[in-house]
ROSETI-653592 format. One record per residue (C-alpha): residue number from 1; y, z, x. Coordinates in steps of 0.02 Angstrom, whole numbers, plus 32768, in hexadecimal, padded with zeros to 4 digits. Layout:
<pts>
{NUM,{Y,Z,X}}
...
</pts>
This chain:
<pts>
{1,{3512,0F1E,5A54}}
{2,{348E,0EE9,5ADD}}
{3,{3484,0FA0,5B15}}
{4,{345C,0FD3,5A5D}}
{5,{33DC,0F4C,5A4A}}
{6,{338A,0F83,5AE8}}
{7,{3388,1037,5AA6}}
{8,{3334,1009,5A02}}
{9,{32AF,0FA3,5A54}}
{10,{328F,1031,5AD5}}
{11,{328A,10AA,5A46}}
{12,{3213,1045,59DA}}
{13,{31A1,102D,5A6E}}
{14,{319C,10EE,5A8D}}
{15,{316C,1101,59D3}}
{16,{30D6,1096,59F0}}
{17,{3087,1128,5A43}}
{18,{3098,1193,59A6}}
{19,{3117,11F7,5944}}
{20,{31A7,124D,59A0}}
{21,{3228,12CF,5985}}
{22,{32E0,12A8,598A}}
{23,{32F1,12FA,5A2D}}
{24,{3263,129B,5A73}}
{25,{32A9,11F1,5A33}}
{26,{3351,1225,5A8F}}
{27,{32F6,1241,5B2C}}
{28,{3297,119F,5B2C}}
{29,{332E,113E,5B2C}}
{30,{33A3,11B8,5B8D}}
{31,{3424,11E0,5B0E}}
{32,{346E,1278,5AB1}}
{33,{3413,12A8,5A12}}
{34,{34A3,1271,599D}}
{35,{349C,11BF,59EA}}
{36,{33E3,11B8,59D2}}
{37,{33F2,11EF,5925}}
{38,{346B,1168,58F8}}
{39,{33F7,10F0,5940}}
{40,{335F,112A,58E6}}
{41,{33BA,1133,583E}}
{42,{33F5,107D,585B}}
{43,{333F,1047,5879}}
{44,{3302,10B3,57ED}}
{45,{3379,1052,5776}}
{46,{3325,0FAD,57AB}}
{47,{3278,0FEF,579B}}
{48,{3249,0FEB,584F}}
{49,{3239,10AF,585F}}
{50,{3205,112D,57DD}}
{51,{3232,11EF,57DD}}
{52,{319D,1258,57B6}}
{53,{319F,12FE,5753}}
{54,{318D,135F,57F7}}
{55,{3231,1308,582C}}
{56,{31DA,12A1,58B2}}
{57,{31F5,11DC,58BA}}
{58,{3169,1162,58B9}}
{59,{316D,109B,58B3}}
{60,{319B,105C,5801}}
{61,{3139,0FED,5795}}
{62,{31AB,0F58,57AF}}
{63,{3186,0F4F,585F}}
{64,{30CF,0F56,5843}}
{65,{30E1,0ED3,57C0}}
{66,{3133,0E61,583C}}
{67,{30B3,0E83,58C3}}
{68,{302C,0E56,584F}}
{69,{3075,0DBC,5818}}
{70,{3098,0D83,58CB}}
{71,{2FE2,0D9D,58F6}}
{72,{2FAC,0D38,585F}}
{73,{301E,0CAB,588E}}
{74,{2FF1,0CA5,5947}}
{75,{2F91,0C06,597D}}
{76,{2F20,0C2E,5A07}}
{77,{2F00,0B72,5A27}}
{78,{2FB5,0B5E,5A45}}
{79,{2FCB,0BF6,5AAC}}
{80,{2F30,0BD2,5B17}}
{81,{2F5D,0B15,5B36}}
{82,{2FC7,0B31,5BDB}}
{83,{2F47,0BA2,5C2B}}
{84,{2EB9,0B32,5BFD}}
{85,{2F16,0A9F,5C44}}
{86,{2F30,0B03,5CE7}}
{87,{2E7A,0B2D,5CF3}}
{88,{2E46,0A7E,5CD1}}
{89,{2EB6,0A30,5D4F}}
{90,{2E83,0AB1,5DD4}}
{91,{2DC6,0AAC,5DB7}}
{92,{2DAB,09F3,5D88}}
{93,{2D32,0A32,5D06}}
{94,{2D29,0A25,5C49}}
{95,{2D8A,0ABA,5BF5}}
{96,{2D6F,0AF9,5B45}}
{97,{2DB4,0B73,5AC6}}
{98,{2D50,0BAC,5A2F}}
{99,{2D43,0C2D,59AF}}
{100,{2CB7,0C7D,5950}}
{101,{2CB7,0C48,589E}}
{102,{2C2E,0C68,5815}}
{103,{2BB7,0C96,589E}}
{104,{2BCE,0BF0,5902}}
{105,{2C41,0BB7,5989}}
{106,{2CCD,0B4A,595A}}
{107,{2D1F,0AEE,59E8}}
{108,{2DE7,0AF1,59DA}}
{109,{2E09,0A91,5A78}}
{110,{2DBE,0A39,5B08}}
{111,{2E04,09E2,5BAA}}
{112,{2D8A,096B,5BFE}}
{113,{2D61,098A,5CB3}}
{114,{2D84,090C,5D3C}}
{115,{2CD7,091A,5D85}}
{116,{2C73,08F2,5CEA}}
{117,{2C4D,0847,5D2B}}
{118,{2C40,07A6,5CCD}}
{119,{2B9F,07CC,5C81}}
{120,{2BE8,0858,5C18}}
{121,{2C90,0809,5C02}}
{122,{2C57,07D0,5B53}}
{123,{2C2A,087F,5B20}}
{124,{2C92,08AA,5A82}}
{125,{2D08,093A,5A86}}
{126,{2CCE,09DD,5A31}}
{127,{2D6E,0A00,59E6}}
{128,{2D48,0A28,592B}}
{129,{2C8C,0A2F,594F}}
{130,{2C1D,0AC5,5934}}
{131,{2B8C,0AFD,5994}}
{132,{2B0C,0B91,5981}}
{133,{2B64,0C27,59D0}}
{134,{2AC5,0C6B,5A26}}
{135,{2AA1,0BC7,5A7B}}
{136,{2B4C,0BBC,5ADE}}
{137,{2B97,0C2F,5B5A}}
{138,{2C3F,0C26,5B02}}
{139,{2BE0,0C60,5A60}}
{140,{2B90,0CF0,5AB9}}
{141,{2C2B,0D29,5AFC}}
{142,{2C72,0D2D,5A48}}
{143,{2BD6,0D88,5A01}}
{144,{2BE1,0E03,5A8C}}
{145,{2C86,0E3D,5A4E}}
{146,{2C4E,0E60,599A}}
{147,{2C34,0F10,5963}}
{148,{2B81,0F50,596B}}
{149,{2B67,0F2F,58B8}}
{150,{2BC4,0E8B,58C0}}
{151,{2B22,0E1C,58B7}}
{152,{2A6D,0E44,5879}}
{153,{2A02,0E7B,590A}}
{154,{2996,0DE1,5911}}
{155,{2A2A,0D70,5921}}
{156,{2A6D,0DCA,59C1}}
{157,{2A3C,0D76,5A69}}
{158,{29CD,0DDE,5AD2}}
{159,{2A55,0DE9,5B6A}}
{160,{2ADC,0E12,5AF7}}
{161,{2AF0,0EBF,5B48}}
{162,{2AF7,0E72,5BF3}}
{163,{2B7F,0DFA,5BBB}}
{164,{2BE7,0E83,5B6A}}
{165,{2BD8,0EE6,5C14}}
{166,{2C06,0E5A,5C8A}}
{167,{2C8C,0E0E,5C1D}}
{168,{2C4C,0D57,5C28}}
{169,{2BBA,0CEA,5C03}}
{170,{2B62,0C59,5C55}}
{171,{2AED,0BD0,5C12}}
{172,{2A87,0B56,5C79}}
{173,{2A79,0AD7,5BE7}}
{174,{2AEB,0AE0,5B56}}
{175,{2AA9,0AC4,5AA8}}
{176,{2A17,0A4D,5AE6}}
{177,{2A8C,09EB,5B55}}
{178,{2A83,09DB,5C13}}
{179,{2B2F,0A3A,5C25}}
{180,{2B44,0AE0,5C75}}
{181,{2BC9,0B56,5C3A}}
{182,{2C21,0BFD,5C6A}}
{183,{2C8A,0C50,5BE6}}
{184,{2CFC,0CE5,5BD4}}
{185,{2D4D,0D3B,5B43}}
{186,{2E08,0D3A,5B0B}}
{187,{2E2E,0DDD,5AC7}}
{188,{2EA1,0E07,5A2A}}
{189,{2F14,0E9D,5A0C}}
{190,{2E80,0F0A,59DD}}
{191,{2E21,0EE2,5A80}}
{192,{2D9B,0E7B,5A24}}
{193,{2D7E,0DBF,5A55}}
{194,{2DE4,0D4B,59E1}}
{195,{2DB4,0CB5,5A3D}}
{196,{2D59,0C81,5AEB}}
{197,{2D7D,0C00,5B6D}}
{198,{2CFE,0BA4,5BDF}}
{199,{2CF0,0B2E,5C67}}
{200,{2C4F,0AB6,5C5E}}
{201,{2C07,0A26,5CBF}}
{202,{2B73,09B4,5CBB}}
{203,{2AE3,09FF,5D22}}
{204,{2AC6,0961,5D79}}
{205,{2B7B,0958,5DBF}}
{206,{2BA4,0A04,5DDD}}
{207,{2B38,0A8C,5E28}}
{208,{2B30,0B33,5DD4}}
{209,{2B6E,0B89,5E71}}
{210,{2C0C,0B1B,5E6B}}
{211,{2C24,0B45,5DB8}}
{212,{2C16,0BFD,5DD8}}
{213,{2C9B,0BF3,5E62}}
{214,{2D16,0BD8,5DD5}}
{215,{2CEB,0C7E,5D80}}
{216,{2D7F,0CE0,5DC5}}
{217,{2DFB,0C5A,5D90}}
{218,{2DA6,0C51,5CE3}}
{219,{2DB0,0D15,5CCD}}
{220,{2E62,0D0B,5D05}}
{221,{2E8A,0C84,5C88}}
{222,{2E33,0CE2,5BFE}}
{223,{2E9D,0D82,5C2E}}
{224,{2F43,0D18,5C30}}
{225,{2F1C,0CD0,5B83}}
{226,{2EF7,0D77,5B41}}
{227,{2F9F,0DC2,5B84}}
{228,{2FFC,0D2D,5B42}}
{229,{2FAC,0D3E,5A8F}}
{230,{2FD8,0DF6,5A91}}
{231,{3089,0DCF,5AC4}}
{232,{3081,0E14,5B78}}
{233,{30C0,0DA6,5C08}}
{234,{303F,0D5A,5C7A}}
{235,{302E,0DBC,5D18}}
{236,{3071,0D75,5DB3}}
{237,{2FC6,0D86,5E0A}}
{238,{2F77,0D17,5D8F}}
{239,{2FF7,0C93,5D99}}
{240,{2FDF,0C95,5E58}}
{241,{2F1D,0C8F,5E49}}
{242,{2F00,0C0F,5DBF}}
{243,{2FA1,0BC1,5DAC}}
{244,{2FB8,0BE3,5CF3}}
{245,{306B,0BD4,5CBF}}
{246,{30AE,0BD6,5C0A}}
{247,{311B,0B3C,5C24}}
{248,{3091,0ABD,5C27}}
{249,{3043,0A6C,5B94}}
{250,{2F92,0A2E,5B99}}
{251,{2F61,0979,5B6C}}
{252,{2EE4,0966,5AE9}}
{253,{2E37,0910,5AF9}}
</pts>
């Protein structure tokens, strides 16, 4: 049974590259064509494989339906939590997660930094709050990931092309506040940003150069969240670099 399951999963993975013949399917799992045919017929019965008129096999509608449902039910906030926690602990800076909603930034999560100082301790959490997308680094990262026709031209920040090229954005003063921020995108299955994470700090407490030193860790964290959201394992190099591990759970602010 474990061997059959392994063969089925391997076969489904190979079909992800496009339709295959019976011979190609057998080769992909290293079995005789008769064995591959039995497996394909069983998968076809359950709707995971479809036999085309040209006798090639492709992924079935049930598998696509399950994948779509899984994506719809995925909570990026929950997935991102352990990675945000690791970045917050490592940097000592405030860490945020946000999405683009109705042309504005909606903050989903925030973990306060240790180095904010007593003067900013009373600053309320941004969780659930909105901000103009063009006035924040996290918003510009999200705008940069939209299709070319995603927004009217007059609403696009002037440096959007630069943000898109470099894969991150910085802001010396966030939304009329003396808070500097660096943000990076979290990509979905289609490669477009579904969210963005950021590190920020009061400009009178943390020098911009110190904030920029955390850019590699921020990019690493954003990639780890992207991979986790897509169902891929976090690469070992990322765990070693930024300490992100899926076992942790972030405390809420």
